C-alpha positions as CSV (number, residue, x, y, z in Angstrom):
1,X,0.0,0.0,0.0
2,X,3.0,2.3,0.1
3,X,2.9,5.4,2.1
4,X,-0.9,5.2,2.5
5,X,-0.8,1.7,4.2
6,X,-0.9,3.0,7.8
7,X,-3.7,5.4,7.0
8,X,-5.8,2.8,5.3
9,X,-5.3,0.4,8.2
10,X,-6.4,3.0,10.7
11,X,-9.5,3.9,8.7
12,X,-10.4,0.2,8.3
13,X,-10.2,-0.3,12.0
14,X,-12.3,2.8,12.7
15,X,-14.8,1.7,10.2
16,X,-15.0,-1.8,11.7
17,X,-15.5,-0.4,15.2
18,X,-18.3,1.9,13.9
19,X,-20.0,-1.0,12.1
20,X,-19.9,-3.1,15.2
21,X,-21.4,-0.3,17.3
22,X,-24.2,0.5,14.8
23,X,-25.0,-3.2,14.1
24,X,-25.9,-3.7,17.8
25,X,-28.7,-1.1,17.7
26,X,-32.3,-2.3,17.7
27,X,-34.1,-2.1,14.3
28,X,-37.5,-1.1,15.6
29,X,-38.8,1.5,18.0
30,X,-40.1,1.2,20.7
31,X,-37.8,-1.5,21.8
32,X,-39.4,-4.5,23.5
33,X,-38.1,-7.9,24.5
34,X,-39.5,-9.3,21.3
35,X,-37.7,-7.0,18.8
36,X,-34.6,-6.3,20.9
37,X,-31.3,-6.9,19.0
38,X,-29.5,-9.3,21.4
39,X,-26.2,-9.4,19.3
40,X,-24.5,-7.1,21.8
41,X,-25.4,-9.5,24.6
42,X,-23.9,-12.4,22.7
43,X,-20.8,-10.4,21.7
44,X,-20.3,-9.3,25.3
45,X,-20.7,-12.9,26.4
46,X,-18.0,-14.0,24.0
47,X,-15.6,-11.3,25.1
48,X,-16.3,-11.9,28.8
49,X,-15.8,-15.7,28.3
50,X,-12.6,-15.2,26.4
51,X,-11.2,-12.8,29.1
52,X,-12.1,-15.2,31.9
53,X,-10.6,-18.2,30.0
54,X,-7.4,-16.2,29.4
55,X,-7.1,-15.1,33.0
56,X,-7.9,-18.5,34.5
57,X,-6.0,-20.8,32.2
58,X,-4.1,-19.5,29.2
59,X,-2.2,-16.7,30.9
60,X,0.1,-19.2,32.6
61,X,0.7,-21.4,29.5
62,X,1.0,-19.0,26.6
63,X,4.5,-19.0,25.0
64,X,4.0,-16.8,22.1
65,X,4.9,-17.5,18.4
66,X,8.0,-19.3,17.4
67,X,10.3,-17.1,15.4
68,X,12.8,-18.7,13.1
69,X,15.8,-16.7,11.9
70,X,17.1,-17.7,8.5
71,X,20.5,-16.5,7.3
């Protein structure tokens, strides 16, 4: 991407964050339990479960990637 690579990466990340935020909004008003968009609840559950799993188990066993140096 040349000299614009970093800028394009930053814009892509910002667009992704914006898309995640707006995709969690409910589609109808007024919001009821029937038409509520529960994607944010599921997303939060995955994030929370991942953080708990990392803190309880993987934090002590993660070694990182293996880097091979070739000369």
